Structure formats: structure tokens, C-alpha cells
C-alpha positions, 0 to 999 in steps of 0.5 A: 500500500503506497501512500497508506498513512491516511485518506484513501490509502488508509481506507484501502489498508483497513478494508484489506486488513479486515479480510485477514490480509497482511500489509506493507504500508509505505509513506513518506512521513514515519509518524502517521504511518506508524500510527496507522499501522498500530491501529490496523494491527489492533483492529484486525490482528494482521501483520503490518510492516511499514516503510518510510520511503520518499516516492520521489527519491532516486532510491525509492525502487531499491528501498521498496524492494528491501522493504518487501524482500521475501514477501509474496505480494498479491495486491499493490495499491499506488495511492500516492500523488496528492497535489500540494495545491493549485497555482498557475504553471509558471507560478510554480517552481521547476522542482515542484513540477518535476516532483509530481512527475517523479511521484505520479509517473516514475513511481508507478513505473518503478513499482510495476517493474518490481512487482509485476513479474511476481504477479504474472508468475503467480497467475493472479493478483492485482494492481490498483492506481488511484488517479483523479478526475483531473486526468480526463482533460487539462485544466488551469492551475492543475496543469502538471498534476492533471497531466501526471494523473493522466499518465496513471490512467493511461498506464493502468489501461495499457497494463490491464490489456497486457496483464489481464490475460495472465490473471492479474487485475489492473484498475485505475480508480478515478477519484473525484473530490474526496474528503481527505487530509491531503485535499483539505491541506490544499485549501479546497473549499469542499462546501462550494456550490456544485462540488460533490465530495465523497468519503475516502472509505467509499472510494476505497470500498468501490475500488475493491468491489470493482477490482475485476471491472477494469480498466477504470472505475469512477467511484460515485454516481455523480462522478461517473456522470461527470466523467462520461460527460467530460469525455464526450465534450469538445476538448476546448469546452471540457478544458474550460469547464474543468478549469471553472470547476477548479476555480470554484473549488478554490475560490478563484475569481479568474 
């Protein structure tokens, strides 16, 4: 479970542990990671290993390999990748943009190269990538975030086509606005007009329930309707609509 200390990742972890499955939780910050692991052990009696790993670091692949050495990994959930906020692209730094590329693009590539062969050899298992409605079309103030989340979506779809015949389920969970600490930290107004906010647990529940229904699943009826609508609109109209929705969520005038 990558990105498993809070929010959607924690909810995935709790639901998986409730089925008696042992876990490896990975996140950058050690303190909340250990607190989540302790709570899951106490609630479900499963073994929970933790690994404090910066998924944007050059050695992340080696550190993940060390943390999971000797384990038979059957399900990998890549839930990392929350944005740090919204801003016009040229008002962000090069390092901020590249960190998102490493987290949301290079990270999944590293993870699948490491765990994918084992899943194929087992002939069963799953890969879940939590992506975003921002992946559907570009929008102002989320330029790099949306682009990297689009990578996750297309990456998962391609893997679904390749790994499905080997018994490996691959699913892109396309989450809309979700009540998580990460989203709250960006300054989003989750009470703004027209914003449908899901609970993190509902997103995780639907993701697990629809693991075999790849390549994509959009949790929430309203989000599914929005996903289909945006994908059928002229691209310019869709860009303008999503940009307006982002302005509304964050209280920008223009």
C-alpha cells in the first residue's frame, strides 16, 4: 500500500486488513504511518510492516524492494500523488513540477517493474492506481498534476490489456473530490456550490468491489456522470469547464 498513512490509502489498508490480509504500508512521513499501522494491527490482528520511503527519491525502487524482500505480494495499491495545491504553471517552481512527475509517473513505473513479474508468475493478483478526475482533460492551475494523473490512467489501461490475460487485475480508480487530509491541506473549499465530495472509505470500498471491472472505475454516481460527460465534450469546452470547476473549488475569481 503506497501512500497508506491516511485518506484513501488508509481506507484501502483497513478494508484489506479486515479480510485477514497482511500489509506493507509505505509513506513518506514515519509518524502517521506508524500510527496507522498500530491501529490496523489492533483492529484486525494482521501483520503490518511499514516503510518510510520518499516516492520521489532516486532510491525509492531499491528501498521498496528491501522493504518487501521475501514477501509474496498479491495486491499493490499506488495511492500516492496528492497535489500540494493549485497555482498557475509558471507560478510554480521547476522542482515542484518535476516532483509530481517523479511521484505520479516514475513511481508507478518503478513499482510495476518490481512487482509485476511476481504477479504474472503467480497467475493472479492485482494492481490498483488511484488517479483523479483531473486526468480526463487539462485544466488551469492543475496543469502538471492533471497531466501526471493522466499518465496513471493511461498506464493502468495499457497494463490491464497486457496483464489481464495472465490473471492479474489492473484498475485505475478515478477519484473525484474526496474528503481527505491531503485535499483539505490544499485549501479546497469542499462546501462550494456544485462540488460533490465523497468519503475516502467509499472510494476505497468501490475500488475493491470493482477490482475485476477494469480498466477504470469512477467511484460515485455523480462522478461517473461527470466523467462520461467530460469525455464526450469538445476538448476546448471540457478544458474550460474543468478549469471553472477548479476555480470554484478554490475560490478563484479568474
